[in-house]
C-alpha positions in Angstrom: -18.1 -18.7 4.2 -17.1 -19.4 0.7 -13.8 -20.8 -0.4 -10.8 -18.4 -0.8 -9.6 -18.0 -4.4 -6.0 -17.9 -5.4 -3.7 -18.6 -2.5 -0.1 -18.4 -3.6 3.4 -18.7 -2.4 5.0 -18.0 0.9 5.2 -15.1 3.4 7.0 -12.2 1.7 10.2 -11.0 3.4 10.9 -8.0 1.2 9.1 -4.8 1.4 6.4 -4.5 -1.2 4.0 -1.9 -2.5 0.5 -3.3 -2.1 -1.7 -3.4 -5.2 -5.3 -4.4 -5.7 -7.8 -4.6 -8.5 -11.5 -4.9 -9.4 -13.1 -6.6 -12.3 -16.7 -6.0 -13.0 -19.1 -8.7 -14.3 -22.9 -9.2 -14.4 -25.1 -7.8 -11.7 -28.3 -8.7 -9.9 -30.5 -7.1 -7.2 -29.4 -7.5 -3.6 -30.4 -6.3 -0.2 -28.8 -3.2 1.4 -25.6 -4.2 3.1 -24.7 -4.3 6.8 -21.3 -2.7 6.1 -22.3 0.9 5.5 -23.1 0.7 1.8 -26.3 0.3 -0.1 -25.2 -1.5 -3.2 -28.1 -1.9 -5.5 -26.3 -4.5 -7.7 -24.1 -7.5 -7.0 -20.9 -7.5 -9.0 -18.1 -10.0 -9.3 -14.9 -8.1 -8.7 -11.2 -9.2 -8.6 -9.0 -7.4 -6.1 -5.4 -7.9 -7.0 -2.7 -8.0 -4.4 1.0 -7.8 -5.3 3.4 -10.6 -4.8 2.8 -13.3 -2.3 0.4 -13.5 0.7 1.5 -11.1 3.4 0.1 -9.7 6.6 0.0 -6.2 5.1 -3.0 -7.4 3.1 -4.8 -8.4 6.2 -7.8 -6.0 5.7 -8.6 -7.7 2.4 -8.2 -11.2 3.9 -10.3 -10.3 6.9 -13.0 -8.8 4.7 -13.3 -11.9 2.6 -13.1 -14.4 5.4 -15.7 -12.7 7.5 -18.1 -12.2 4.5 -17.9 -8.4 4.6 -17.6 -8.2 0.8 -20.6 -10.5 0.4 -22.6 -8.4 2.8 -21.7 -5.4 0.8 -23.2 -7.0 -2.3 -19.9 -7.7 -4.0 -18.6 -11.1 -5.0 -14.8 -10.7 -4.5 -11.9 -12.7 -5.7 -8.4 -12.0 -4.3 -5.6 -12.3 -6.7 -1.9 -12.2 -6.0 0.1 -11.3 -9.1 3.7 -12.0 -9.7 6.7 -9.8 -8.9 7.6 -9.3 -12.5 4.0 -8.2 -13.4 3.7 -4.5 -13.8 1.8 -2.8 -11.0 -0.7 -1.2 -13.4 -0.5 -3.8 -16.2 -3.5 -5.7 -15.0 -5.5 -2.5 -14.7 -4.8 -1.6 -18.3 -5.4 -5.0 -19.7 -8.6 -5.6 -17.8 -7.4 -8.5 -15.6 -7.8 -6.3 -12.6 -9.7 -3.1 -12.3 -8.7 -1.6 -9.0 -5.2 -1.2 -7.6 -4.0 -0.7 -4.1 -0.9 1.5 -4.5 0.7 4.7 -3.3 -1.1 7.9 -4.2 2.2 9.0 -5.8 2.4 5.8 -7.9 -1.1 6.3 -9.1 -0.4 10.0 -10.0 2.7 8.9 -11.9 0.7 6.2 -13.8 -2.0 8.7 -14.6 0.6 10.9 -16.2 1.8 8.0 -18.3 -1.7 7.4 -19.7 -3.2 4.9 -17.2 -6.7 6.2 -16.3 -6.3 5.3 -12.6 -8.0 7.4 -9.9 -7.8 6.9 -6.1 -11.1 6.2 -4.4 -10.0 5.7 -0.8 -6.9 6.3 1.4 -5.7 3.3 3.3 -2.6 4.7 5.0 -3.1 8.2 6.4 0.7 8.8 6.6 3.5 8.0 4.3 5.0 4.6 5.4 8.5 4.9 4.1 11.5 5.6 6.4 15.2 5.8 6.2 16.6 2.7 8.0 20.1 2.7 9.5 22.0 0.5 11.9 21.4 1.4 15.6 24.9 2.7 16.0 24.9 4.8 12.9 26.0 8.4 13.1 23.0 9.3 10.9 20.4 10.7 13.2 18.3 12.7 10.6 18.1 13.1 6.8 20.4 16.2 7.3 23.2 13.8 8.1 23.1 11.9 4.8 25.5 14.0 2.9 28.5 11.9 1.8 26.7 8.6 2.7 25.5 5.7 0.5 21.7 5.0 0.4 20.2 1.9 -1.0 16.9 1.7 -2.8 15.3 -1.2 -4.8 15.5 0.9 -7.9 14.4 4.2 -9.4 10.7 3.4 -8.9 8.1 3.2 -6.3 7.5 4.7 -2.9 11.0 4.0 -1.5 12.5 6.0 -4.4 9.9 8.8 -4.3 10.4 9.0 -0.5 14.2 9.3 -0.9 13.9 12.2 -3.4 11.3 14.0 -1.3 13.4 13.4 1.9 16.5 14.9 0.2 14.5 17.9 -0.9 13.1 18.5 2.6 16.6 18.2 4.0 18.0 20.7 1.5 20.1 18.0 -0.2 20.4 16.9 -3.8 21.1 13.5 -5.4 24.7 14.7 -5.9 25.1 15.0 -2.1 24.6 11.3 -1.6 25.5 8.1 -3.4 22.3 6.2 -4.4 22.7 2.5 -5.0 20.0 0.4 -6.7 20.1 -2.8 -4.7 16.9 -4.6 -5.7 15.0 -6.1 -2.8 18.1 -6.9 -0.8 17.9 -4.2 1.8 18.7 -6.5 4.7 21.8 -8.0 3.3 23.0 -4.8 1.8 22.8 -3.0 5.1 24.0 -5.9 7.3 27.1 -6.5 5.1 28.0 -2.8 5.0 27.5 -2.3 1.3 25.4 0.8 2.0 25.1 3.1 5.0 21.3 3.3 5.0 18.4 1.9 3.0 14.9 3.2 2.2 12.2 0.8 3.4 8.8 0.5 5.0 8.7 1.3 8.7 5.8 -1.2 9.2 7.3 -4.1 7.3 11.1 -3.8 6.8 12.0 -2.8 10.3 10.4 -6.0 11.9 12.1 -8.0 9.2 15.5 -6.5 10.1 14.8 -7.2 13.8 14.1 -10.9 13.0 17.6 -11.2 11.4 19.2 -9.9 14.6 20.4 -6.7 13.0 19.6 -3.8 15.3 18.3 -0.8 13.2 16.6 2.5 13.7 13.9 4.0 11.5 14.7 7.6 10.8 11.6 9.7 9.9 11.9 11.3 6.4 10.1 14.4 7.4 6.9 16.1 6.2 7.2 15.1 2.6 4.6 16.0 0.0 3.6 12.4 -0.8 0.5 10.4 -0.3 0.7 6.8 0.8 -1.2 3.6 0.0 -4.8 3.9 -1.3 -7.4 2.0 -3.3 -7.6 3.0 -7.0 -9.7 2.1 -10.0 -10.3 3.4 -13.5 -12.2 6.5 -14.5 -14.7 4.3 -16.3 -15.5 2.0 -13.4 -16.2 5.0 -11.1 -19.3 5.5 -13.3 -20.2 1.9 -14.3 -19.5 0.2 -10.9 -20.2 3.0 -8.5 -22.1 1.0 -5.9 -19.8 -2.0 -6.1 -16.8 0.2 -5.4 -18.6 1.8 -2.5 -19.2 -1.7 -1.2 -15.6 -2.6 -1.4 -14.4 0.5 0.4 -17.1 -0.1 3.1 -16.1 -3.8 3.5 -12.4 -2.9 3.8 -13.2 -0.2 6.4 -15.1 -2.8 8.5 -12.0 -5.0 8.4 -9.7 -2.2 9.3 -11.9 -1.4 12.3 -11.5 -5.0 13.4 -7.7 -4.8 13.1 -7.4 -1.5 14.9 -9.4 -3.0 17.8 -7.3 -6.2 17.8 -4.2 -6.5 15.6 -3.9 -10.2 16.2 -7.0 -10.6 14.0 -4.9 -9.4 11.1 -2.2 -12.0 11.9 -4.9 -14.7 12.1 -6.3 -13.6 8.7 -2.9 -13.7 7.0 -2.0 -17.1 8.5 -5.2 -18.5 7.0 -4.1 -17.3 3.5 -0.4 -18.5 3.7 0.1 -22.1 2.4 1.9 -24.4 4.7 2.8 -23.9 8.3 3.6 -20.5 9.7 6.2 -21.0 12.5 6.4 -19.0 15.8 9.1 -16.8 14.5 7.2 -15.9 11.3 4.1 -15.2 13.3 6.0 -12.9 15.7 7.3 -10.9 12.7 3.7 -10.7 11.3 2.4 -9.5 14.7 5.1 -6.8 14.8 4.2 -5.7 11.3 0.6 -5.6 12.1 1.2 -3.5 15.3 3.3 -1.1 13.2 0.7 -0.9 10.4 -2.4 -0.2 12.6 -1.4 3.5 13.3 -1.2 4.1 9.5 -4.8 3.2 9.0 -6.1 6.2 11.0 -9.4 6.0 12.8 -12.2 4.1 11.1 -15.6 5.8 11.1 -17.2 8.7 9.3 -14.6 10.3 6.9 -12.3 7.3 6.9 -10.7 6.9 3.5 -11.2 10.5 2.4 -8.3 12.1 0.5 -7.0 14.6 3.0 -3.3 14.2 2.1 -1.1 16.7 0.2 -2.3 15.9 -3.3 -1.8 19.3 -4.7 1.7 19.6 -3.3 2.5 16.1 -4.5 1.5 16.9 -8.0 3.9 19.8 -8.0 6.8 17.8 -6.4 6.5 14.9 -8.9 6.7 17.2 -11.8 9.6 19.2 -10.4 11.5 15.9 -9.6 10.9 14.7 -13.2 8.8 11.8 -12.0 5.9 13.0 -14.1 6.1 14.9 -17.4 3.8 17.7 -16.2 1.7 18.7 -13.2 -1.2 16.2 -12.9 -4.4 18.0 -11.8 -4.9 16.7 -8.2 -8.7 16.9 -8.4 -8.6 14.4 -11.3 -6.3 12.0 -9.5 -8.7 11.2 -6.6 -12.4 10.9 -6.0 -14.1 11.2 -2.6 -17.5 9.8 -3.8 -16.8 6.3 -2.5 -16.1 6.9 1.2 -18.6 7.3 4.0 -18.6 10.9 5.0 -21.6 10.8 7.3 
């Protein structure tokens, strides 16, 4: 197993939107892989992961540590970029060439001129939830009228999820008080600054539990949004087709491992986090992994295909003013990189 590139910082405690990237280099002939792809060329690719090492990136850590990328004919470097770095900035400047981001985020970026296209779905359901104290009178989104809701800011999946949730509940932004609280969901809720926060059910809820604050995750309903996926540029879908298929196949192999045994994801993340992970941190990581596994869906034929509400999402984003116009859904994703057999 080759050494792991770019290990940075400590375990993240705030919810984050995962991002990844690919960077193409020279190629050479290689044998067909053992991971469900037949990459004819070997490419050096950088997969960018946002912020610091976190168990949510376990499929990528696992795929690298077990040599799945190598077996797929792809020389992969994992890169964590900084919190202040724009999610799609590395994609546009060529530092990274694939992102792992929400389908809604990719569609918004495409509207803003970023030539990003989704090539695989990682989360088969939207991961955002409304989080309230266990004793809150808020039992469903319908109960939000007159209450204060905290979001990191007017961006990303938590904000998109809030707007979609309000629409599904027949409410508007005028019916609630929206507070931009940065990544301080835990303190804002525990200190009573807000009545509820938007967060990730697989990451934020375990983090809350670790602080001793008892919370409930209120489902936001059947919102027209697509969750986390793998994206790349229009250009790379044609110039690095086999390499991208290899990446998707390698990640799927890792996901299959984690679905079978979530502890493998914890172990993979621990290996990537500098310093010592104590028992409390590992327990949080395990809870996060257990909550994330259901989001992956069932690995196998068809895994990663774009089956979510892309058309409906395009209409919603435009209606909500999150895009300047309707983005053609069939231009925002590409199913040529998943194993459909």
